[in-house]
DRENMAR-341856 format. One record per residue (C-alpha): residue number from 1; residue in three letters; x, y, z. Coordinates in nm, 2 decimals. Layout:
  resi  resn       u       v       w
   NUM   ALA       X       Y       Z
...
This chain:
  resi  resn       u       v       w
     1   MET    0.34    3.22   -3.77
     2   ARG    0.25    2.91   -3.56
     3   ARG    0.11    2.59   -3.75
     4   LYS   -0.22    2.52   -3.67
     5   THR   -0.19    2.15   -3.79
     6   GLY   -0.41    2.03   -3.55
     7   ILE   -0.70    2.25   -3.62
     8   ILE   -0.67    2.22   -3.98
     9   PHE   -0.71    1.84   -3.92
    10   PHE   -0.99    1.86   -3.66
    11   ALA   -1.17    2.04   -3.90
    12   LEU   -1.10    1.79   -4.17
    13   VAL   -1.26    1.54   -3.99
    14   LEU   -1.55    1.74   -3.88
    15   SER   -1.63    1.74   -4.25
    16   ILE   -1.64    1.37   -4.28
    17   PRO   -2.03    1.32   -4.33
    18   LEU   -2.17    1.11   -4.01
    19   VAL   -2.29    0.83   -4.20
    20   SER   -2.35    0.53   -4.01
    21   ALA   -2.60    0.25   -4.08
    22   LYS   -2.83    0.43   -3.81
    23   ALA   -2.81    0.75   -4.03
    24   GLN   -2.91    0.56   -4.34
    25   ASN   -3.21    0.36   -4.16
    26   VAL   -3.05    0.03   -4.21
    27   PRO   -3.30   -0.21   -4.06
    28   ARG   -3.22   -0.41   -3.80
    29   ASP   -3.48   -0.68   -3.87
    30   ILE   -3.18   -0.95   -3.85
    31   THR   -3.08   -1.00   -3.52
    32   ASP   -2.73   -0.97   -3.34
    33   GLU   -2.75   -1.32   -3.26
    34   SER   -2.78   -1.44   -3.61
    35   VAL   -2.52   -1.24   -3.68
    36   LYS   -2.28   -1.40   -3.41
    37   GLN   -2.41   -1.74   -3.51
    38   GLY   -2.25   -1.71   -3.85
    39   SER   -1.92   -1.57   -3.99
    40   GLY   -1.89   -1.39   -4.32
    41   GLU   -1.79   -1.73   -4.46
    42   ASP   -2.05   -1.94   -4.34
    43   LEU   -2.31   -1.68   -4.48
    44   ARG   -2.13   -1.72   -4.84
    45   SER   -2.16   -2.07   -4.83
    46   LEU   -2.55   -2.11   -4.78
    47   ILE   -2.59   -1.86   -5.02
    48   GLU   -2.39   -2.03   -5.28
    49   ALA   -2.60   -2.34   -5.17
    50   LYS   -2.89   -2.19   -5.23
    51   THR   -2.81   -2.02   -5.59
    52   ALA   -2.72   -2.38   -5.69
    53   GLU   -3.04   -2.51   -5.57
    54   LEU   -3.21   -2.25   -5.75
    55   GLN   -3.04   -2.38   -6.09
    56   LYS   -3.13   -2.71   -6.05
    57   ILE   -3.47   -2.60   -6.02
    58   HIS   -3.40   -2.40   -6.35
    59   ASP   -3.29   -2.72   -6.51
    60   GLU   -3.59   -2.93   -6.39
    61   ARG   -3.84   -2.67   -6.59
    62   ALA   -3.60   -2.65   -6.88
    63   LYS   -3.65   -3.05   -6.91
    64   LEU   -4.02   -3.02   -6.83
    65   GLU   -4.08   -2.75   -7.11
    66   ALA   -3.91   -2.98   -7.36
    67   VAL   -4.14   -3.30   -7.27
    68   ILE   -4.44   -3.08   -7.28
    69   ALA   -4.31   -2.94   -7.66
    70   GLU   -4.25   -3.30   -7.73
    71   THR   -4.63   -3.44   -7.68
    72   LYS   -4.81   -3.09   -7.78
    73   SER   -4.89   -3.23   -8.10
    74   THR   -5.04   -3.55   -8.01
    75   GLN   -5.24   -3.45   -7.76
    76   LYS   -5.60   -3.36   -7.84
    77   GLY   -5.94   -3.25   -7.70
    78   LEU   -6.02   -3.32   -7.36
    79   ASN   -5.71   -3.49   -7.25
    80   LYS   -5.48   -3.20   -7.41
    81   GLU   -5.69   -2.96   -7.20
    82   ILE   -5.64   -3.15   -6.89
    83   GLY   -5.27   -3.22   -6.98
    84   SER   -5.19   -2.87   -7.01
    85   ILE   -5.36   -2.81   -6.65
    86   ASN   -5.15   -3.06   -6.54
    87   TYR   -4.86   -2.90   -6.71
    88   ASN   -4.94   -2.53   -6.57
    89   LEU   -4.95   -2.69   -6.23
    90   LYS   -4.61   -2.84   -6.25
    91   GLN   -4.42   -2.53   -6.36
    92   LEU   -4.65   -2.32   -6.06
    93   ASP   -4.52   -2.59   -5.83
    94   LEU   -4.16   -2.53   -5.95
    95   SER   -4.19   -2.15   -5.95
    96   ILE   -4.34   -2.15   -5.61
    97   GLN   -4.02   -2.35   -5.49
    98   SER   -3.78   -2.14   -5.70
    99   ASN   -4.00   -1.83   -5.51
   100   GLU   -3.94   -1.99   -5.15
   101   ILE   -3.55   -2.05   -5.26
   102   VAL   -3.50   -1.69   -5.37
   103   LEU   -3.63   -1.56   -5.05
   104   GLU   -3.45   -1.78   -4.84
   105   LYS   -3.11   -1.65   -5.03
   106   LEU   -3.27   -1.29   -4.99
   107   GLU   -3.27   -1.33   -4.60
   108   LEU   -2.88   -1.50   -4.61
   109   GLU   -2.79   -1.17   -4.82
   110   LEU   -2.96   -0.97   -4.58
   111   GLU   -2.79   -1.11   -4.28
   112   GLU   -2.44   -1.10   -4.47
   113   LEU   -2.48   -0.73   -4.51
   114   GLN   -2.58   -0.64   -4.17
   115   HIS   -2.27   -0.88   -4.09
   116   ASP   -2.07   -0.66   -4.32
   117   THR   -2.24   -0.36   -4.20
   118   ARG   -2.15   -0.41   -3.80
   119   ARG   -1.79   -0.47   -3.92
   120   ILE   -1.76   -0.17   -4.09
   121   GLU   -1.93    0.02   -3.79
   122   ARG   -1.64   -0.12   -3.56
   123   ASN   -1.40   -0.02   -3.80
   124   VAL   -1.54    0.32   -3.79
   125   ASP   -1.53    0.37   -3.41
   126   ASP   -1.20    0.23   -3.41
   127   LYS   -1.07    0.47   -3.65
   128   LYS   -1.24    0.76   -3.47
   129   GLY   -1.07    0.65   -3.20
   130   THR   -0.74    0.64   -3.36
   131   ILE   -0.77    1.01   -3.50
   132   GLY   -0.87    1.15   -3.16
   133   LYS   -0.61    1.00   -3.00
   134   LEU   -0.33    1.13   -3.30
   135   MET   -0.51    1.47   -3.27
   136   ARG   -0.44    1.51   -2.88
   137   GLU   -0.09    1.42   -2.94
   138   LEU   -0.06    1.65   -3.26
   139   TYR   -0.20    1.95   -3.02
   140   GLN    0.07    1.88   -2.77
   141   LYS    0.34    1.92   -3.00
   142   ASP    0.20    2.21   -3.21
   143   ARG    0.13    2.42   -2.94
   144   GLU    0.46    2.59   -2.94
   145   ASP    0.62    2.73   -3.26
   146   ILE    0.83    2.45   -3.47
   147   LEU    1.11    2.67   -3.39
   148   ILE    1.11    2.73   -3.03
   149   LEU    1.08    2.32   -3.04
   150   PHE    1.41    2.28   -3.20
   151   LEU    1.59    2.58   -3.02
   152   ARG    1.47    2.43   -2.65
   153   SER    1.60    2.07   -2.78
   154   GLY    1.91    1.95   -2.60
   155   SER    2.10    1.87   -2.94
   156   LEU    2.03    1.92   -3.27
   157   SER    1.95    1.52   -3.30
   158   GLU    1.66    1.60   -3.05
   159   GLY    1.51    1.91   -3.24
   160   VAL    1.53    1.69   -3.61
   161   SER    1.36    1.43   -3.42
   162   GLU    1.09    1.65   -3.25
   163   VAL    0.99    1.81   -3.62
   164   GLN    1.01    1.46   -3.75
   165   SER    0.78    1.33   -3.47
   166   ILE    0.53    1.62   -3.59
   167   MET    0.55    1.56   -3.94
   168   THR    0.50    1.17   -3.90
   169   LEU    0.19    1.27   -3.70
   170   ASN    0.04    1.48   -3.96
   171   SER    0.12    1.19   -4.21
   172   ASP   -0.10    0.92   -3.99
   173   LEU   -0.37    1.15   -3.94
   174   ALA   -0.40    1.22   -4.29
   175   VAL   -0.42    0.87   -4.36
   176   SER   -0.65    0.74   -4.09
   177   VAL   -0.87    1.04   -4.22
   178   GLU   -0.88    0.90   -4.58
   179   GLU   -0.95    0.58   -4.42
   180   LEU   -1.25    0.66   -4.23
   181   ARG   -1.38    0.83   -4.56
   182   ASP   -1.33    0.49   -4.71
   183   PHE   -1.56    0.35   -4.43
   184   GLN   -1.83    0.63   -4.43
   185   GLU   -1.86    0.53   -4.83
   186   ASP   -1.88    0.16   -4.78
   187   LEU   -2.18    0.20   -4.49
   188   VAL   -2.34    0.45   -4.74
   189   ARG   -2.32    0.13   -5.02
   190   LYS   -2.41   -0.13   -4.75
   191   ALA   -2.72    0.09   -4.65
   192   ALA   -2.82    0.13   -5.05
   193   GLU   -2.74   -0.24   -5.11
   194   THR   -2.95   -0.33   -4.83
   195   LYS   -3.27   -0.12   -4.95
   196   VAL   -3.27   -0.31   -5.29
   197   LYS   -3.26   -0.66   -5.13
   198   GLN   -3.52   -0.56   -4.92
   199   ARG   -3.72   -0.44   -5.24
   200   ASP   -3.63   -0.77   -5.37
   201   ARG   -3.77   -0.96   -5.09
   202   GLU   -4.11   -0.78   -5.07
   203   LEU   -4.14   -0.84   -5.46
   204   GLU   -4.05   -1.20   -5.39
   205   GLY   -4.30   -1.26   -5.09
   206   LYS   -4.58   -1.14   -5.31
   207   ASN   -4.45   -1.33   -5.66
   208   LEU   -4.51   -1.62   -5.40
   209   SER   -4.81   -1.54   -5.28
   210   TYR   -5.00   -1.47   -5.62
   211   ARG   -4.87   -1.80   -5.78
   212   GLY   -4.99   -1.98   -5.46
   213   GLN   -5.35   -1.85   -5.52
   214   ILE   -5.30   -1.92   -5.92
   215   ALA   -5.22   -2.26   -5.84
   216   GLN   -5.50   -2.33   -5.64
   217   GLU   -5.75   -2.17   -5.91
   218   GLN   -5.57   -2.38   -6.14
   219   LYS   -5.66   -2.70   -5.95
   220   GLN   -6.04   -2.56   -5.93
   221   GLU   -6.07   -2.52   -6.29
   222   LYS   -5.94   -2.89   -6.34
   223   GLN   -6.19   -3.02   -6.12
   224   ARG   -6.48   -2.81   -6.27
   225   LEU   -6.37   -2.92   -6.64
   226   LEU   -6.41   -3.30   -6.52
   227   VAL   -6.75   -3.25   -6.37
   228   ALA   -6.89   -3.06   -6.65
   229   THR   -6.78   -3.31   -6.91
   230   LYS   -6.80   -3.63   -6.69
   231   SER   -6.50   -3.70   -6.85
   232   GLN   -6.64   -3.77   -7.20
   233   GLU   -6.49   -3.64   -7.51
   234   LYS   -6.80   -3.59   -7.69
   235   ILE   -6.94   -3.33   -7.47
   236   TYR   -6.60   -3.16   -7.50
   237   GLN   -6.60   -3.15   -7.87
   238   GLU   -6.97   -3.04   -7.84
   239   GLN   -6.90   -2.74   -7.64
   240   ILE   -6.55   -2.60   -7.81
   241   ALA   -6.73   -2.64   -8.15
   242   LYS   -7.02   -2.38   -8.05
   243   LEU   -6.69   -2.17   -7.89
   244   ASP   -6.55   -2.14   -8.21
   245   GLU   -6.83   -2.05   -8.37
   246   GLN   -6.94   -1.77   -8.13
   247   GLN   -6.55   -1.64   -8.12
   248   ALA   -6.57   -1.63   -8.51
   249   GLU   -6.85   -1.39   -8.50
   250   ILE   -6.66   -1.19   -8.20
   251   SER   -6.38   -1.16   -8.45
   252   LYS   -6.62   -1.06   -8.76
   253   VAL   -6.73   -0.76   -8.55
   254   ILE   -6.35   -0.67   -8.42
   255   ASP   -6.25   -0.68   -8.81
   256   ASP   -6.52   -0.48   -8.94
   257   ILE   -6.48   -0.17   -8.71
   258   GLU   -6.10   -0.20   -8.78
   259   ALA   -6.10   -0.19   -9.16
   260   LYS   -6.36    0.11   -9.12
   261   LEU   -6.11    0.28   -8.92
   262   ARG   -5.82    0.22   -9.12
   263   GLU   -6.03    0.40   -9.41
   264   THR   -5.90    0.72   -9.27
   265   PHE   -5.60    0.67   -9.09
   266   ASP   -5.31    0.87   -9.13
   267   PRO   -4.97    0.64   -9.05
   268   THR   -4.77    0.93   -9.05
   269   LEU   -4.91    1.04   -8.72
   270   LEU   -4.75    0.72   -8.55
   271   PRO   -4.41    0.75   -8.37
   272   VAL   -4.14    0.71   -8.54
   273   LYS   -4.02    0.36   -8.54
   274   ARG   -3.75    0.26   -8.35
   275   ALA   -3.64   -0.04   -8.10
   276   GLY   -3.66    0.05   -7.75
   277   VAL   -3.96    0.25   -7.77
   278   LEU   -4.17   -0.01   -7.58
   279   ALA   -3.98   -0.29   -7.33
   280   TYR   -4.07   -0.63   -7.38
   281   PRO   -4.33   -0.73   -7.10
   282   VAL   -4.16   -1.05   -6.99
   283   GLN   -3.81   -1.11   -6.92
   284   ASN   -3.60   -1.35   -7.14
   285   PRO   -3.87   -1.30   -7.42
   286   ARG   -3.96   -1.60   -7.63
   287   MET   -4.18   -1.47   -7.92
   288   THR   -4.40   -1.76   -8.06
   289   GLN   -4.64   -1.57   -8.29
   290   LYS   -4.55   -1.27   -8.48
   291   TYR   -4.81   -0.98   -8.60
   292   GLY   -4.98   -1.01   -8.94
   293   SER   -5.07   -1.29   -9.14
   294   THR   -4.94   -1.56   -8.94
   295   PRO   -4.94   -1.93   -9.05
   296   ASP   -5.12   -2.00   -8.71
   297   ALA   -5.37   -1.68   -8.81
   298   GLN   -5.45   -1.85   -9.13
   299   ARG   -5.55   -2.17   -8.94
   300   LEU   -5.72   -2.01   -8.65
   301   TYR   -5.86   -1.69   -8.67
   302   LYS   -6.14   -1.58   -8.97
   303   SER   -5.97   -1.25   -9.06
   304   LYS   -5.62   -1.42   -9.11
   305   ILE   -5.47   -1.17   -8.93
   306   HIS   -5.28   -1.18   -8.59
   307   ASN   -5.33   -0.83   -8.41
   308   GLY   -5.01   -0.83   -8.21
   309   VAL   -4.71   -1.08   -8.09
   310   ASP   -4.77   -1.37   -7.86
   311   PHE   -4.48   -1.46   -7.62
   312   GLY   -4.44   -1.84   -7.49
   313   VAL   -4.40   -1.83   -7.09
   314   SER   -4.58   -2.08   -6.82
   315   VAL   -4.89   -1.94   -6.61
   316   GLY   -4.79   -1.69   -6.34
   317   THR   -4.49   -1.53   -6.53
   318   PRO   -4.49   -1.18   -6.42
   319   ILE   -4.60   -0.93   -6.66
   320   TYR   -4.45   -0.59   -6.70
   321   ALA   -4.57   -0.27   -6.81
   322   SER   -4.37   -0.19   -7.17
   323   ASP   -4.34    0.19   -7.10
   324   ASP   -4.44    0.47   -6.86
   325   GLY   -4.84    0.54   -6.88
   326   THR   -5.19    0.51   -6.73
   327   ILE   -5.42    0.19   -6.67
   328   ALA   -5.71    0.26   -6.89
   329   ALA   -5.88   -0.06   -6.87
   330   VAL   -5.89   -0.35   -6.65
   331   ASP   -6.13   -0.63   -6.74
   332   ASN   -6.21   -0.96   -6.83
   333   ASN   -6.39   -1.12   -7.14
   334   ASP   -6.45   -1.47   -7.02
   335   VAL   -6.79   -1.58   -6.91
   336   GLY   -6.65   -1.86   -6.70
   337   THR   -6.34   -2.08   -6.58
   338   LEU   -6.43   -2.36   -6.85
   339   LYS   -6.24   -2.42   -7.21
   340   TRP   -6.55   -2.30   -7.35
   341   GLN   -6.66   -1.99   -7.16
   342   LYS   -6.37   -1.81   -7.30
   343   TYR   -6.36   -1.54   -7.51
   344   GLN   -6.13   -1.32   -7.69
   345   TYR   -5.86   -1.17   -7.47
   346   GLY   -5.96   -1.30   -7.14
   347   LYS   -5.83   -1.12   -6.82
   348   TYR   -5.67   -0.83   -6.98
   349   ILE   -5.49   -0.49   -6.93
   350   LEU   -5.46   -0.19   -7.14
   351   ILE   -5.19    0.11   -7.07
   352   ASN   -5.23    0.42   -7.25
   353   HIS   -4.90    0.59   -7.31
   354   ALA   -4.78    0.97   -7.36
   355   ASN   -4.68    0.89   -7.74
   356   SER   -5.03    0.80   -7.83
   357   LEU   -4.96    0.40   -7.83
   358   ALA   -5.16    0.17   -7.62
   359   THR   -5.05   -0.15   -7.51
   360   LEU   -5.27   -0.43   -7.42
   361   TYR   -5.17   -0.74   -7.22
   362   ALA   -5.39   -1.05   -7.28
   363   HIS   -5.47   -1.38   -7.15
   364   LEU   -5.34   -1.32   -6.80
   365   SER   -5.41   -1.48   -6.48
   366   ARG   -5.44   -1.20   -6.24
   367   SER   -5.42   -0.85   -6.29
   368   VAL   -5.27   -0.62   -6.01
   369   VAL   -5.35   -0.27   -6.11
   370   ASN   -5.67   -0.09   -6.12
   371   VAL   -5.75    0.16   -6.38
   372   GLY   -5.64    0.51   -6.36
   373   ASP   -5.32    0.41   -6.17
   374   PHE   -5.01    0.52   -6.32
   375   VAL   -4.70    0.27   -6.36
   376   LYS   -4.39    0.33   -6.47
   377   ARG   -4.17    0.14   -6.74
   378   GLY   -4.08   -0.23   -6.60
   379   ASP   -4.34   -0.24   -6.32
   380   ILE   -4.54   -0.54   -6.26
   381   ILE   -4.89   -0.51   -6.36
   382   GLY   -5.00   -0.90   -6.39
   383   TYR   -4.92   -1.27   -6.39
   384   SER   -4.99   -1.44   -6.71
   385   GLY   -5.23   -1.72   -6.75
   386   ASN   -5.45   -1.90   -7.04
   387   THR   -5.79   -1.74   -7.00
   388   GLY   -5.97   -1.61   -7.32
   389   TYR   -5.94   -1.75   -7.66
   390   SER   -5.63   -1.91   -7.61
   391   THR   -5.46   -2.22   -7.77
   392   GLY   -5.18   -2.23   -7.45
   393   PRO   -5.04   -2.02   -7.16
   394   HIS   -4.87   -1.74   -7.30
   395   ILE   -4.90   -1.35   -7.28
   396   HIS   -5.01   -1.17   -7.60
   397   LEU   -4.94   -0.81   -7.69
   398   THR   -5.12   -0.57   -7.88
   399   VAL   -5.01   -0.23   -7.97
   400   PHE   -5.30    0.02   -8.06
   401   TRP   -5.31    0.39   -8.22
   402   GLN   -5.45    0.53   -7.90
   403   PRO   -5.70    0.79   -8.12
   404   SER   -5.85    0.49   -8.27
   405   LEU   -5.96    0.31   -7.93
   406   GLN   -6.30    0.21   -7.89
   407   TYR   -6.45   -0.05   -7.67
   408   LYS   -6.72   -0.26   -7.72
   409   THR   -6.96   -0.49   -7.56
   410   ILE   -6.98   -0.82   -7.80
   411   PRO   -7.21   -1.08   -7.66
   412   PRO   -7.13   -1.36   -7.54
   413   ALA   -6.79   -1.21   -7.44
   414   ARG   -6.84   -1.05   -7.11
   415   GLY   -6.73   -0.74   -7.04
   416   ARG   -6.60   -0.45   -7.27
   417   VAL   -6.34   -0.57   -7.57
   418   PRO   -6.09   -0.28   -7.69
   419   VAL   -6.12   -0.23   -8.07
   420   GLY   -5.89   -0.02   -8.27
   421   ILE   -5.62    0.04   -8.49
   422   THR   -5.34   -0.22   -8.43
   423   ILE   -4.98   -0.19   -8.54
   424   ASP   -4.72   -0.46   -8.52
   425   PRO   -4.55   -0.43   -8.20
   426   GLU   -4.17   -0.55   -8.35
   427   ASP   -4.16   -0.16   -8.48
   428   TYR   -4.11   -0.07   -8.13
   429   LEU   -3.98   -0.33   -7.92
C-alpha cells in the first residue's frame, strides 16, 4: 500500500483556519509609516513613559486630597463653597490630564499591536512558503512506494538514506504545521486585544469630553455664585438658612410617606441578603457615610436617618450601574445652579432591576442614559457631581424595594422625587 504522507499533510494544512488580521477586521488606522518609524522596543519605552506620567498625576491627586481634607474643617460659608469649587476644578484638571495621557498610551499600545500583527503576518507567510516547499519535496519522494525506492537504490546505505530523507521531511512538515497553528492563534489574540484597546480608547475619549464640559460648568457656577452674593457672607448665609428650612419640609414629606409604607411592609419579600448582588457604583470605593442613624444624619437630617450610602469621589468620576436593569428615571431636583437652589437628590438616575430592587444614584453632574434604556452591570450611566442637597462632591446610592416606589412632586424641589421603602445597600454590595 502506497504511503500518502504528502496528501495527509496537505489536508492538515488546509484544516488550519485561515485567520489573519484582515480576516479578524483588525483596523488599519495606524499607518504603515508609523510602524516603520518605531521598533517594538521603542514603542514599549514610550508606553512605560506614559505609565510613569499617569502615576505622577495619581500622586498629585492624592496630595491634593490630603490638603483638602486638612482644610475642610476650617472652611466655612461662602469661602468654603468657593474653595470647594476651586478644589473640584483642580481635580477635574488632573482628571483631564490623566485622560489625555491614557489616550496617548492607548494609541501607542494600538501601534504596538499593529507592529506585532504585521510581524506575525510575515511569519505566517514565511511558514506557508516553507510548508509548500516541504510538501512539494515530499510529494516527489512519496510518489513511489518506499520499498521500490529502497530496491532501486544503488546500495543499502543509499536506500536507508532515502527512507530517512522522507521521514525527516515528514517531521519537518509536522513541526512547520504546528508553528503555523501557533502563529494563527497569535493573530486571533492580537485581533482581540486590538478590539479591547479600541473600545478603551473610545471610552477615554468620552470621559475626556464629558469632564471638559463639567469643568466649564463648574467655572460658570463659581462666577454665578460670586455675582449673586456680591462676595458677601451675609447674603450667602441668609440664602442657605432659607434652603435648610425648605429642605427640612421636603424631608418631612418623604419621611411621612416612607413610615406609612413600612406599616404593611413584609421584609421576607426582599431578595436574600448576599454580598455581590449589587456592584459598587464607583471604582476603588471609599464609603464616607453608611445607611441609617449615622452621626452625620443626626446632625443634618430632620429624620435622623440617612437613606443610603455615600462614596467620596471627585466631581466628574464615572458612575457605573450596580446591576442589569432598565432606566426608570433620569431627573433633576435643582431649580438652579446656585448653592441655595439645590434640593434633595439634585441630578439623579434610578434603575429598576429584575430582583425587585431599584437603585438610585444621586448628586450627579451629568447623566449619559435615557429613560427606557437597558443597561448592563458595570455600564457607565453618568458622572459624579455636587448637585442637590449635598455637603460636598460624592455619589449617594439608595436601594429601594421596587414595588413600594412612588414619584412625588415636592415644591420647591423641581422634577419628581422618588419615595419608597429603603434598604441598607451594604446588605447586597
